[in-house]
N, CA, C, O and the ligand as a Tripos MOL2 file, in Angstrom:
@<TRIPOS>MOLECULE
protein
  285   283    72     0     0
PROTEIN
NO_CHARGES

@<TRIPOS>ATOM
      1 N           0.8330   -1.2070    0.0000 N.3       1 MET1
      2 CA          0.0000    0.0000    0.0000 C.3       1 MET1
      3 C           0.8700    1.2610    0.0000 C.2       1 MET1
      4 O           0.5990    2.2380   -0.6970 O.2       1 MET1
      5 N           1.9050    1.1920    0.7990 N.am      2 LEU2
      6 CA          2.7930    2.3530    0.8890 C.3       2 LEU2
      7 C           3.4790    2.6290   -0.4420 C.2       2 LEU2
      8 O           3.7360    3.7790   -0.7970 O.2       2 LEU2
      9 N           3.7690    1.5610   -1.1680 N.am      3 LEU3
     10 CA          4.4260    1.7370   -2.4600 C.3       3 LEU3
     11 C           3.5050    2.4370   -3.4530 C.2       3 LEU3
     12 O           3.9670    3.1030   -4.3800 O.2       3 LEU3
     13 N           2.2020    2.2810   -3.2520 N.am      4 ILE4
     14 CA          1.2470    2.9380   -4.1520 C.3       4 ILE4
     15 C           1.0660    4.4010   -3.7620 C.2       4 ILE4
     16 O           0.9440    5.2800   -4.6150 O.2       4 ILE4
     17 N           1.0510    4.6370   -2.4660 N.am      5 LEU5
     18 CA          0.8070    6.0020   -1.9950 C.3       5 LEU5
     19 C           2.0270    6.9120   -2.1850 C.2       5 LEU5
     20 O           1.8800    8.1120   -2.4140 O.2       5 LEU5
     21 N           3.2030    6.3470   -2.0920 N.am      6 ALA6
     22 CA          4.4220    7.1610   -2.1280 C.3       6 ALA6
     23 C           4.5110    8.0580   -3.3660 C.2       6 ALA6
     24 O           4.7670    9.2540   -3.2270 O.2       6 ALA6
     25 N           4.3070    7.5160   -4.5720 N.am      7 PRO7
     26 CA          4.3770    8.3860   -5.7590 C.3       7 PRO7
     27 C           3.2880    9.4560   -5.7600 C.2       7 PRO7
     28 O           3.5090   10.5710   -6.2320 O.2       7 PRO7
     29 N           2.1200    9.1170   -5.2330 N.am      8 ILE8
     30 CA          1.0230   10.0920   -5.1950 C.3       8 ILE8
     31 C           1.3660   11.2390   -4.2560 C.2       8 ILE8
     32 O           1.1870   12.4100   -4.5880 O.2       8 ILE8
     33 N           1.8650   10.8770   -3.0710 N.am      9 ILE9
     34 CA          2.2510   11.9050   -2.1000 C.3       9 ILE9
     35 C           3.3670   12.7710   -2.6770 C.2       9 ILE9
     36 O           3.3530   13.9940   -2.5440 O.2       9 ILE9
     37 N           4.3210   12.1250   -3.3110 N.am     10 PHE10
     38 CA          5.4300   12.8680   -3.9080 C.3      10 PHE10
     39 C           4.9140   13.8350   -4.9720 C.2      10 PHE10
     40 O           5.3670   14.9770   -5.0550 O.2      10 PHE10
     41 N           3.9680   13.3720   -5.7830 N.am     11 ALA11
     42 CA          3.4180   14.2230   -6.8390 C.3      11 ALA11
     43 C           2.6950   15.4260   -6.2430 C.2      11 ALA11
     44 O           2.8170   16.5450   -6.7420 O.2      11 ALA11
     45 N           1.9410   15.1870   -5.1720 N.am     12 VAL12
     46 CA          1.2080   16.2880   -4.5370 C.3      12 VAL12
     47 C           2.1750   17.3120   -3.9620 C.2      12 VAL12
     48 O           1.9990   18.5180   -4.1370 O.2      12 VAL12
     49 N           3.2040   16.8140   -3.2710 N.am     13 VAL13
     50 CA          4.1900   17.7280   -2.6850 C.3      13 VAL13
     51 C           4.8980   18.5160   -3.7770 C.2      13 VAL13
     52 O           5.1190   19.7200   -3.6460 O.2      13 VAL13
     53 N           5.2490   17.8280   -4.8480 N.am     14 ALA14
     54 CA          5.9420   18.4870   -5.9480 C.3      14 ALA14
     55 C           5.0470   19.5580   -6.5780 C.2      14 ALA14
     56 O           5.5090   20.6390   -6.9410 O.2      14 ALA14
     57 N           3.7580   19.2330   -6.6970 N.am     15 TYR15
     58 CA          2.8240   20.1860   -7.2860 C.3      15 TYR15
     59 C           2.6860   21.4260   -6.4060 C.2      15 TYR15
     60 O           2.6950   22.5530   -6.9010 O.2      15 TYR15
     61 N           2.5590   21.2060   -5.0930 N.am     16 LEU16
     62 CA          2.4180   22.3360   -4.1790 C.3      16 LEU16
     63 C           3.6750   23.2080   -4.2000 C.2      16 LEU16
     64 O           3.5950   24.4360   -4.1710 O.2      16 LEU16
     65 N           4.8230   22.5550   -4.2510 N.am     17 ALA17
     66 CA          6.0780   23.3020   -4.2940 C.3      17 ALA17
     67 C           6.1640   24.1080   -5.5830 C.2      17 ALA17
     68 O           6.6160   25.2530   -5.5820 O.2      17 ALA17
     69 N           5.7270   23.5000   -6.6790 N.am     18 TRP18
     70 CA          5.7690   24.1920   -7.9640 C.3      18 TRP18
     71 C           4.8080   25.3810   -7.9610 C.2      18 TRP18
     72 O           5.1250   26.4590   -8.4650 O.2      18 TRP18
     73 N           3.6040   25.1540   -7.3680 N.am     19 ARG19
     74 CA          2.6040   26.2160   -7.3600 C.3      19 ARG19
     75 C           3.0850   27.3850   -6.5050 C.2      19 ARG19
     76 O           2.9380   28.5450   -6.8900 O.2      19 ARG19
     77 N           3.6580   27.0770   -5.3460 N.am     20 ASN20
     78 CA          4.1670   28.1480   -4.4930 C.3      20 ASN20
     79 C           5.2640   28.9280   -5.2060 C.2      20 ASN20
     80 O           5.3610   30.1500   -5.0950 O.2      20 ASN20
     81 N           6.0790   28.1910   -5.9330 N.am     21 ARG21
     82 CA          7.1560   28.8520   -6.6440 C.3      21 ARG21
     83 C           6.5970   29.7660   -7.7260 C.2      21 ARG21
     84 O           7.1270   30.8480   -7.9770 O.2      21 ARG21
     85 N           5.5160   29.3130   -8.3670 N.am     22 ALA22
     86 CA          4.9220   30.1150   -9.4290 C.3      22 ALA22
     87 C           4.3430   31.4070   -8.8700 C.2      22 ALA22
     88 O           4.3680   32.4480   -9.5270 O.2      22 ALA22
     89 N           3.8220   31.3270   -7.6550 N.am     23 VAL23
     90 CA          3.1950   32.5060   -7.0640 C.3      23 VAL23
     91 C           4.2350   33.4300   -6.4440 C.2      23 VAL23
     92 O           4.1990   34.6500   -6.6050 O.2      23 VAL23
     93 N           5.1590   32.8010   -5.7310 N.am     24 ARG24
     94 CA          6.1120   33.6160   -4.9690 C.3      24 ARG24
     95 C           7.4350   33.7930   -5.6840 C.2      24 ARG24
     96 O           8.3350   34.4630   -5.1790 O.2      24 ARG24
     97 N           7.5540   33.2080   -6.8340 N.am     25 GLY25
     98 CA          8.8510   33.1790   -7.4830 C.3      25 GLY25
     99 C           9.2170   34.4510   -8.2080 C.2      25 GLY25
    100 O          10.2770   34.5450   -8.8260 O.2      25 GLY25
    101 N           8.3250   35.4410   -8.1280 N.am     26 CYS26
    102 CA          8.6030   36.6690   -8.8500 C.3      26 CYS26
    103 C           9.8490   37.3490   -8.3070 C.2      26 CYS26
    104 O          10.0470   37.4730   -7.0990 O.2      26 CYS26
    105 N          10.6610   37.7750   -9.2230 N.am     27 ARG27
    106 CA         11.8490   38.5380   -8.8340 C.3      27 ARG27
    107 C          11.6820   39.9390   -9.4050 C.2      27 ARG27
    108 O          11.9880   40.2030  -10.5680 O.2      27 ARG27
    109 N          11.1910   40.8210   -8.5560 N.am     28 TRP28
    110 CA         10.8670   42.1630   -9.0130 C.3      28 TRP28
    111 C          12.1180   43.0010   -9.1510 C.2      28 TRP28
    112 O          12.9890   43.0290   -8.2810 O.2      28 TRP28
    113 N          12.1690   43.6740  -10.2690 N.am     29 ARG29
    114 CA         13.2720   44.5880  -10.5220 C.3      29 ARG29
    115 C          12.6850   45.9900  -10.7120 C.2      29 ARG29
    116 O          11.7400   46.1930  -11.4730 O.2      29 ARG29
    117 N          13.2640   46.9260  -10.0110 N.am     30 GLU30
    118 CA         12.7790   48.2980  -10.1380 C.3      30 GLU30
    119 C          13.1660   48.8460  -11.5080 C.2      30 GLU30
    120 O          14.3130   48.7340  -11.9420 O.2      30 GLU30
    121 N          12.2060   49.4260  -12.1580 N.am     31 ASP31
    122 CA         12.4570   49.9920  -13.4790 C.3      31 ASP31
    123 C          12.1470   51.4770  -13.4320 C.2      31 ASP31
    124 O          11.0010   51.8960  -13.5930 O.2      31 ASP31
    125 N          13.1760   52.2530  -13.2120 N.am     32 ARG32
    126 CA         12.9900   53.6990  -13.0270 C.3      32 ARG32
    127 C          12.4390   54.3670  -14.2800 C.2      32 ARG32
    128 O          11.7550   55.3870  -14.2010 O.2      32 ARG32
    129 N          12.7360   53.7940  -15.4170 N.am     33 SER33
    130 CA         12.2850   54.4230  -16.6580 C.3      33 SER33
    131 C          10.7740   54.3410  -16.8050 C.2      33 SER33
    132 O          10.1870   55.0730  -17.6020 O.2      33 SER33
    133 N          10.1270   53.4390  -16.0280 N.am     34 GLY34
    134 CA          8.6860   53.2740  -16.1380 C.3      34 GLY34
    135 C           7.9240   53.9770  -15.0340 C.2      34 GLY34
    136 O           6.7020   53.8560  -14.9480 O.2      34 GLY34
    137 N           8.6260   54.7060  -14.1930 N.am     35 ASP35
    138 CA          7.9530   55.3770  -13.0850 C.3      35 ASP35
    139 C           6.9200   56.3780  -13.5790 C.2      35 ASP35
    140 O           7.1180   57.0840  -14.5680 O.2      35 ASP35
    141 N           5.7910   56.4120  -12.8390 N.am     36 LYS36
    142 CA          4.7500   57.3840  -13.1560 C.3      36 LYS36
    143 C           4.4840   58.1930  -11.9050 C.2      36 LYS36
    144 O           3.7290   57.7610  -11.0340 O.2      36 LYS36
    145 N           5.0820   59.3350  -11.8090 N.am     37 GLY37
    146 CA          4.9140   60.1690  -10.6310 C.3      37 GLY37
    147 C           5.4360   59.4720   -9.3960 C.2      37 GLY37
    148 O           6.6060   59.0980   -9.3230 O.2      37 GLY37
    149 N           4.5450   59.2980   -8.4120 N.am     38 ALA38
    150 CA          4.9360   58.6620   -7.1570 C.3      38 ALA38
    151 C           4.9290   57.1420   -7.2770 C.2      38 ALA38
    152 O           5.4080   56.4340   -6.3920 O.2      38 ALA38
    153 N           4.3840   56.6580   -8.3730 N.am     39 LEU39
    154 CA          4.3170   55.2030   -8.5390 C.3      39 LEU39
    155 C           5.6310   54.6800   -9.1040 C.2      39 LEU39
    156 O           6.1590   55.1720  -10.1010 O.2      39 LEU39
    157 N           6.1200   53.6820   -8.4310 N.am     40 ARG40
    158 CA          7.3490   53.0550   -8.9100 C.3      40 ARG40
    159 C           7.0000   51.7990   -9.6930 C.2      40 ARG40
    160 O           6.1660   50.9900   -9.2850 O.2      40 ARG40
    161 N           7.6500   51.6710  -10.7970 N.am     41 MET41
    162 CA          7.3720   50.5210  -11.6460 C.3      41 MET41
    163 C           8.3420   49.3910  -11.3350 C.2      41 MET41
    164 O           9.5500   49.5920  -11.2030 O.2      41 MET41
    165 N           7.7760   48.2000  -11.2230 N.am     42 TYR42
    166 CA          8.5900   46.9990  -11.0400 C.3      42 TYR42
    167 C           8.2860   46.0280  -12.1630 C.2      42 TYR42
    168 O           7.1440   45.8790  -12.5960 O.2      42 TYR42
    169 N           9.3190   45.3880  -12.6120 N.am     43 ARG43
    170 CA          9.1410   44.3660  -13.6360 C.3      43 ARG43
    171 C           9.6340   43.0340  -13.0900 C.2      43 ARG43
    172 O          10.7130   42.9470  -12.5040 O.2      43 ARG43
    173 N           8.8320   42.0100  -13.2900 N.am     44 CYS44
    174 CA          9.1980   40.6920  -12.7850 C.3      44 CYS44
    175 C          10.1800   40.0380  -13.7520 C.2      44 CYS44
    176 O           9.9170   39.8870  -14.9450 O.2      44 CYS44
    177 N          11.3240   39.6570  -13.1820 N.am     45 ALA45
    178 CA         12.3350   39.0220  -14.0250 C.3      45 ALA45
    179 C          11.9840   37.5710  -14.3170 C.2      45 ALA45
    180 O          12.5670   36.9510  -15.2050 O.2      45 ALA45
    181 N          11.0260   37.0310  -13.5620 N.am     46 ALA46
    182 CA         10.6790   35.6170  -13.7260 C.3      46 ALA46
    183 C           9.6140   35.4160  -14.7910 C.2      46 ALA46
    184 O           9.7180   34.5130  -15.6210 O.2      46 ALA46
    185 N           8.5750   36.2740  -14.7650 N.am     47 CYS47
    186 CA          7.4680   36.0490  -15.6900 C.3      47 CYS47
    187 C           7.2040   37.2630  -16.5710 C.2      47 CYS47
    188 O           6.3600   37.2020  -17.4650 O.2      47 CYS47
    189 N           7.9110   38.3620  -16.3340 N.am     48 GLY48
    190 CA          7.7660   39.5140  -17.2050 C.3      48 GLY48
    191 C           6.6080   40.4240  -16.8580 C.2      48 GLY48
    192 O           6.3320   41.3780  -17.5870 O.2      48 GLY48
    193 N           5.9120   40.1450  -15.7400 N.am     49 ALA49
    194 CA          4.7870   40.9670  -15.3410 C.3      49 ALA49
    195 C           5.2840   42.3490  -14.9060 C.2      49 ALA49
    196 O           6.4050   42.5020  -14.4210 O.2      49 ALA49
    197 N           4.4240   43.3420  -15.0920 N.am     50 GLU50
    198 CA          4.7450   44.6910  -14.6580 C.3      50 GLU50
    199 C           3.7520   45.1210  -13.5920 C.2      50 GLU50
    200 O           2.5680   44.7920  -13.6640 O.2      50 GLU50
    201 N           4.2460   45.8660  -12.5920 N.am     51 ALA51
    202 CA          3.3750   46.3080  -11.5200 C.3      51 ALA51
    203 C           3.8610   47.6520  -11.0180 C.2      51 ALA51
    204 O           5.0460   47.9810  -11.0860 O.2      51 ALA51
    205 N           2.9040   48.4220  -10.5100 N.am     52 PHE52
    206 CA          3.2460   49.7110   -9.9390 C.3      52 PHE52
    207 C           2.9350   49.6860   -8.4530 C.2      52 PHE52
    208 O           1.9170   49.1370   -8.0320 O.2      52 PHE52
    209 N           3.8030   50.2740   -7.6740 N.am     53 THR53
    210 CA          3.5580   50.3620   -6.2470 C.3      53 THR53
    211 C           3.8120   51.7870   -5.7920 C.2      53 THR53
    212 O           4.7050   52.4710   -6.2920 O.2      53 THR53
    213 N           2.9980   52.2210   -4.8230 N.am     54 ALA54
    214 CA          3.1990   53.5290   -4.2260 C.3      54 ALA54
    215 C           3.8950   53.4070   -2.8810 C.2      54 ALA54
    216 O           4.3040   54.4070   -2.2910 O.2      54 ALA54
    217 N           4.0270   52.1780   -2.4010 N.am     55 SER55
    218 CA          4.6650   51.9440   -1.1130 C.3      55 SER55
    219 C           6.0900   51.4440   -1.3260 C.2      55 SER55
    220 O           6.5270   51.1720   -2.4450 O.2      55 SER55
    221 N           6.7870   51.3370   -0.2090 N.am     56 LYS56
    222 CA          8.1610   50.8600   -0.3140 C.3      56 LYS56
    223 C           8.1880   49.3760   -0.6520 C.2      56 LYS56
    224 O           7.3230   48.6130   -0.2220 O.2      56 LYS56
    225 N           9.1550   48.9900   -1.3990 N.am     57 GLY57
    226 CA          9.3540   47.5810   -1.7020 C.3      57 GLY57
    227 C           8.5760   47.1380   -2.9170 C.2      57 GLY57
    228 O           7.6750   47.8320   -3.3870 O.2      57 GLY57
    229 N           8.9270   46.0030   -3.4070 N.am     58 PRO58
    230 CA          8.2700   45.4540   -4.5940 C.3      58 PRO58
    231 C           6.8930   44.9150   -4.2590 C.2      58 PRO58
    232 O           6.5640   44.7560   -3.0840 O.2      58 PRO58
    233 N           6.0780   44.6290   -5.2710 N.am     59 PRO59
    234 CA          4.7590   44.0280   -5.0580 C.3      59 PRO59
    235 C           4.8800   42.7000   -4.3210 C.2      59 PRO59
    236 O           5.9060   42.0220   -4.3870 O.2      59 PRO59
    237 N           3.8110   42.3460   -3.6220 N.am     60 GLN60
    238 CA          3.8460   41.1270   -2.8150 C.3      60 GLN60
    239 C           3.6320   39.8800   -3.6650 C.2      60 GLN60
    240 O           4.2240   38.8310   -3.4100 O.2      60 GLN60
    241 N           2.7960   40.0080   -4.6570 N.am     61 ASN61
    242 CA          2.4220   38.8230   -5.4180 C.3      61 ASN61
    243 C           2.7520   38.9980   -6.8910 C.2      61 ASN61
    244 O           2.9240   40.1060   -7.3980 O.2      61 ASN61
    245 N           2.8290   37.8800   -7.5350 N.am     62 CYS62
    246 CA          3.0210   37.8870   -8.9720 C.3      62 CYS62
    247 C           1.7220   38.3090   -9.6460 C.2      62 CYS62
    248 O           0.6420   37.8780   -9.2400 O.2      62 CYS62
    249 N           1.8180   39.1230  -10.6410 N.am     63 LYS63
    250 CA          0.6290   39.6100  -11.3430 C.3      63 LYS63
    251 C           0.2700   38.7380  -12.5260 C.2      63 LYS63
    252 O          -0.7380   38.9650  -13.1950 O.2      63 LYS63
    253 N           1.0750   37.7670  -12.7750 N.am     64 LYS64
    254 CA          0.8740   36.9740  -13.9780 C.3      64 LYS64
    255 C          -0.4710   36.2480  -13.9630 C.2      64 LYS64
    256 O          -1.1320   36.1190  -14.9930 O.2      64 LYS64
    257 N          -0.8730   35.7660  -12.7480 N.am     65 GLY65
    258 CA         -2.0850   34.9710  -12.6690 C.3      65 GLY65
    259 C          -3.3550   35.8130  -12.7490 C.2      65 GLY65
    260 O          -4.4340   35.2700  -12.9870 O.2      65 GLY65
    261 N          -3.2480   37.1280  -12.5560 N.am     66 LEU66
    262 CA         -4.4350   37.9710  -12.5490 C.3      66 LEU66
    263 C          -4.9500   38.1540  -13.9640 C.2      66 LEU66
    264 O          -4.2030   38.5320  -14.8660 O.2      66 LEU66
    265 N          -6.2130   37.8880  -14.1450 N.am     67 GLY67
    266 CA         -6.8110   38.0820  -15.4550 C.3      67 GLY67
    267 C          -6.3080   37.0780  -16.4670 C.2      67 GLY67
    268 O          -6.4260   37.2930  -17.6730 O.2      67 GLY67
    269 N          -5.7530   35.9910  -15.9900 N.am     68 GLY68
    270 CA         -5.1970   35.0070  -16.8960 C.3      68 GLY68
    271 C          -6.1800   33.9000  -17.2030 C.2      68 GLY68
    272 O          -7.3890   34.1190  -17.2880 O.2      68 GLY68
    273 N          -5.6420   32.7170  -17.3640 N.am     69 ALA69
    274 CA         -6.4450   31.5800  -17.7630 C.3      69 ALA69
    275 C          -7.4000   31.1410  -16.6620 C.2      69 ALA69
    276 O          -8.3400   30.3860  -16.9090 O.2      69 ALA69
    277 N          -7.1520   31.6250  -15.4330 N.am     70 SER70
    278 CA         -7.9820   31.1710  -14.3290 C.3      70 SER70
    279 C          -9.3650   31.7920  -14.3780 C.2      70 SER70
    280 O         -10.2770   31.3020  -13.7120 O.2      70 SER70
    281 N          -9.5470   32.8510  -15.1420 N.am     71 LEU71
    282 CA        -10.8460   33.4920  -15.2000 C.3      71 LEU71
    283 C         -11.6850   32.9110  -16.3320 C.2      71 LEU71
    284 O         -12.8230   33.3330  -16.5360 O.2      71 LEU71
    285 ZN          6.1910   37.0480  -11.9290 Zn       72 ZN72
@<TRIPOS>BOND
     1     1     2 1
     2     2     3 1
     3     3     4 2
     4     3     5 am
     5     5     6 1
     6     6     7 1
     7     7     8 2
     8     7     9 am
     9     9    10 1
    10    10    11 1
    11    11    12 2
    12    11    13 am
    13    13    14 1
    14    14    15 1
    15    15    16 2
    16    15    17 am
    17    17    18 1
    18    18    19 1
    19    19    20 2
    20    19    21 am
    21    21    22 1
    22    22    23 1
    23    23    24 2
    24    23    25 am
    25    25    26 1
    26    26    27 1
    27    27    28 2
    28    27    29 am
    29    29    30 1
    30    30    31 1
    31    31    32 2
    32    31    33 am
    33    33    34 1
    34    34    35 1
    35    35    36 2
    36    35    37 am
    37    37    38 1
    38    38    39 1
    39    39    40 2
    40    39    41 am
    41    41    42 1
    42    42    43 1
    43    43    44 2
    44    43    45 am
    45    45    46 1
    46    46    47 1
    47    47    48 2
    48    47    49 am
    49    49    50 1
    50    50    51 1
    51    51    52 2
    52    51    53 am
    53    53    54 1
    54    54    55 1
    55    55    56 2
    56    55    57 am
    57    57    58 1
    58    58    59 1
    59    59    60 2
    60    59    61 am
    61    61    62 1
    62    62    63 1
    63    63    64 2
    64    63    65 am
    65    65    66 1
    66    66    67 1
    67    67    68 2
    68    67    69 am
    69    69    70 1
    70    70    71 1
    71    71    72 2
    72    71    73 am
    73    73    74 1
    74    74    75 1
    75    75    76 2
    76    75    77 am
    77    77    78 1
    78    78    79 1
    79    79    80 2
    80    79    81 am
    81    81    82 1
    82    82    83 1
    83    83    84 2
    84    83    85 am
    85    85    86 1
    86    86    87 1
    87    87    88 2
    88    87    89 am
    89    89    90 1
    90    90    91 1
    91    91    92 2
    92    91    93 am
    93    93    94 1
    94    94    95 1
    95    95    96 2
    96    95    97 am
    97    97    98 1
    98    98    99 1
    99    99   100 2
   100    99   101 am
   101   101   102 1
   102   102   103 1
   103   103   104 2
   104   103   105 am
   105   105   106 1
   106   106   107 1
   107   107   108 2
   108   107   109 am
   109   109   110 1
   110   110   111 1
   111   111   112 2
   112   111   113 am
   113   113   114 1
   114   114   115 1
   115   115   116 2
   116   115   117 am
   117   117   118 1
   118   118   119 1
   119   119   120 2
   120   119   121 am
   121   121   122 1
   122   122   123 1
   123   123   124 2
   124   123   125 am
   125   125   126 1
   126   126   127 1
   127   127   128 2
   128   127   129 am
   129   129   130 1
   130   130   131 1
   131   131   132 2
   132   131   133 am
   133   133   134 1
   134   134   135 1
   135   135   136 2
   136   135   137 am
   137   137   138 1
   138   138   139 1
   139   139   140 2
   140   139   141 am
   141   141   142 1
   142   142   143 1
   143   143   144 2
   144   143   145 am
   145   145   146 1
   146   146   147 1
   147   147   148 2
   148   147   149 am
   149   149   150 1
   150   150   151 1
   151   151   152 2
   152   151   153 am
   153   153   154 1
   154   154   155 1
   155   155   156 2
   156   155   157 am
   157   157   158 1
   158   158   159 1
   159   159   160 2
   160   159   161 am
   161   161   162 1
   162   162   163 1
   163   163   164 2
   164   163   165 am
   165   165   166 1
   166   166   167 1
   167   167   168 2
   168   167   169 am
   169   169   170 1
   170   170   171 1
   171   171   172 2
   172   171   173 am
   173   173   174 1
   174   174   175 1
   175   175   176 2
   176   175   177 am
   177   177   178 1
   178   178   179 1
   179   179   180 2
   180   179   181 am
   181   181   182 1
   182   182   183 1
   183   183   184 2
   184   183   185 am
   185   185   186 1
   186   186   187 1
   187   187   188 2
   188   187   189 am
   189   189   190 1
   190   190   191 1
   191   191   192 2
   192   191   193 am
   193   193   194 1
   194   194   195 1
   195   195   196 2
   196   195   197 am
   197   197   198 1
   198   198   199 1
   199   199   200 2
   200   199   201 am
   201   201   202 1
   202   202   203 1
   203   203   204 2
   204   203   205 am
   205   205   206 1
   206   206   207 1
   207   207   208 2
   208   207   209 am
   209   209   210 1
   210   210   211 1
   211   211   212 2
   212   211   213 am
   213   213   214 1
   214   214   215 1
   215   215   216 2
   216   215   217 am
   217   217   218 1
   218   218   219 1
   219   219   220 2
   220   219   221 am
   221   221   222 1
   222   222   223 1
   223   223   224 2
   224   223   225 am
   225   225   226 1
   226   226   227 1
   227   227   228 2
   228   227   229 am
   229   229   230 1
   230   230   231 1
   231   231   232 2
   232   231   233 am
   233   233   234 1
   234   234   235 1
   235   235   236 2
   236   235   237 am
   237   237   238 1
   238   238   239 1
   239   239   240 2
   240   239   241 am
   241   241   242 1
   242   242   243 1
   243   243   244 2
   244   243   245 am
   245   245   246 1
   246   246   247 1
   247   247   248 2
   248   247   249 am
   249   249   250 1
   250   250   251 1
   251   251   252 2
   252   251   253 am
   253   253   254 1
   254   254   255 1
   255   255   256 2
   256   255   257 am
   257   257   258 1
   258   258   259 1
   259   259   260 2
   260   259   261 am
   261   261   262 1
   262   262   263 1
   263   263   264 2
   264   263   265 am
   265   265   266 1
   266   266   267 1
   267   267   268 2
   268   267   269 am
   269   269   270 1
   270   270   271 1
   271   271   272 2
   272   271   273 am
   273   273   274 1
   274   274   275 1
   275   275   276 2
   276   275   277 am
   277   277   278 1
   278   278   279 1
   279   279   280 2
   280   279   281 am
   281   281   282 1
   282   282   283 1
   283   283   284 2
@<TRIPOS>SUBSTRUCTURE
     1 MET1         2 RESIDUE 1 A MET
     2 LEU2         6 RESIDUE 1 A LEU
     3 LEU3        10 RESIDUE 1 A LEU
     4 ILE4        14 RESIDUE 1 A ILE
     5 LEU5        18 RESIDUE 1 A LEU
     6 ALA6        22 RESIDUE 1 A ALA
     7 PRO7        26 RESIDUE 1 A PRO
     8 ILE8        30 RESIDUE 1 A ILE
     9 ILE9        34 RESIDUE 1 A ILE
    10 PHE10       38 RESIDUE 1 A PHE
    11 ALA11       42 RESIDUE 1 A ALA
    12 VAL12       46 RESIDUE 1 A VAL
    13 VAL13       50 RESIDUE 1 A VAL
    14 ALA14       54 RESIDUE 1 A ALA
    15 TYR15       58 RESIDUE 1 A TYR
    16 LEU16       62 RESIDUE 1 A LEU
    17 ALA17       66 RESIDUE 1 A ALA
    18 TRP18       70 RESIDUE 1 A TRP
    19 ARG19       74 RESIDUE 1 A ARG
    20 ASN20       78 RESIDUE 1 A ASN
    21 ARG21       82 RESIDUE 1 A ARG
    22 ALA22       86 RESIDUE 1 A ALA
    23 VAL23       90 RESIDUE 1 A VAL
    24 ARG24       94 RESIDUE 1 A ARG
    25 GLY25       98 RESIDUE 1 A GLY
    26 CYS26      102 RESIDUE 1 A CYS
    27 ARG27      106 RESIDUE 1 A ARG
    28 TRP28      110 RESIDUE 1 A TRP
    29 ARG29      114 RESIDUE 1 A ARG
    30 GLU30      118 RESIDUE 1 A GLU
    31 ASP31      122 RESIDUE 1 A ASP
    32 ARG32      126 RESIDUE 1 A ARG
    33 SER33      130 RESIDUE 1 A SER
    34 GLY34      134 RESIDUE 1 A GLY
    35 ASP35      138 RESIDUE 1 A ASP
    36 LYS36      142 RESIDUE 1 A LYS
    37 GLY37      146 RESIDUE 1 A GLY
    38 ALA38      150 RESIDUE 1 A ALA
    39 LEU39      154 RESIDUE 1 A LEU
    40 ARG40      158 RESIDUE 1 A ARG
    41 MET41      162 RESIDUE 1 A MET
    42 TYR42      166 RESIDUE 1 A TYR
    43 ARG43      170 RESIDUE 1 A ARG
    44 CYS44      174 RESIDUE 1 A CYS
    45 ALA45      178 RESIDUE 1 A ALA
    46 ALA46      182 RESIDUE 1 A ALA
    47 CYS47      186 RESIDUE 1 A CYS
    48 GLY48      190 RESIDUE 1 A GLY
    49 ALA49      194 RESIDUE 1 A ALA
    50 GLU50      198 RESIDUE 1 A GLU
    51 ALA51      202 RESIDUE 1 A ALA
    52 PHE52      206 RESIDUE 1 A PHE
    53 THR53      210 RESIDUE 1 A THR
    54 ALA54      214 RESIDUE 1 A ALA
    55 SER55      218 RESIDUE 1 A SER
    56 LYS56      222 RESIDUE 1 A LYS
    57 GLY57      226 RESIDUE 1 A GLY
    58 PRO58      230 RESIDUE 1 A PRO
    59 PRO59      234 RESIDUE 1 A PRO
    60 GLN60      238 RESIDUE 1 A GLN
    61 ASN61      242 RESIDUE 1 A ASN
    62 CYS62      246 RESIDUE 1 A CYS
    63 LYS63      250 RESIDUE 1 A LYS
    64 LYS64      254 RESIDUE 1 A LYS
    65 GLY65      258 RESIDUE 1 A GLY
    66 LEU66      262 RESIDUE 1 A LEU
    67 GLY67      266 RESIDUE 1 A GLY
    68 GLY68      270 RESIDUE 1 A GLY
    69 ALA69      274 RESIDUE 1 A ALA
    70 SER70      278 RESIDUE 1 A SER
    71 LEU71      282 RESIDUE 1 A LEU
    72 ZN72       285 GROUP 0 **** ****
């Protein structure tokens, strides 16, 4: 029984790890050339998404999934 469950558990763990990486894996780079007034532009080096923030630091989440295939 354990031999049957092991690959399934491994697949689930791998999927969760992959999904977390997809969400949190964004590497935001500040792009000063895209700034709009007080808004700072960040570009994700991982997925190419662009985001603007008025607060300090890069965006919290990847924007790639917004308005994507999930809708
Ligand atoms: Zn991203």
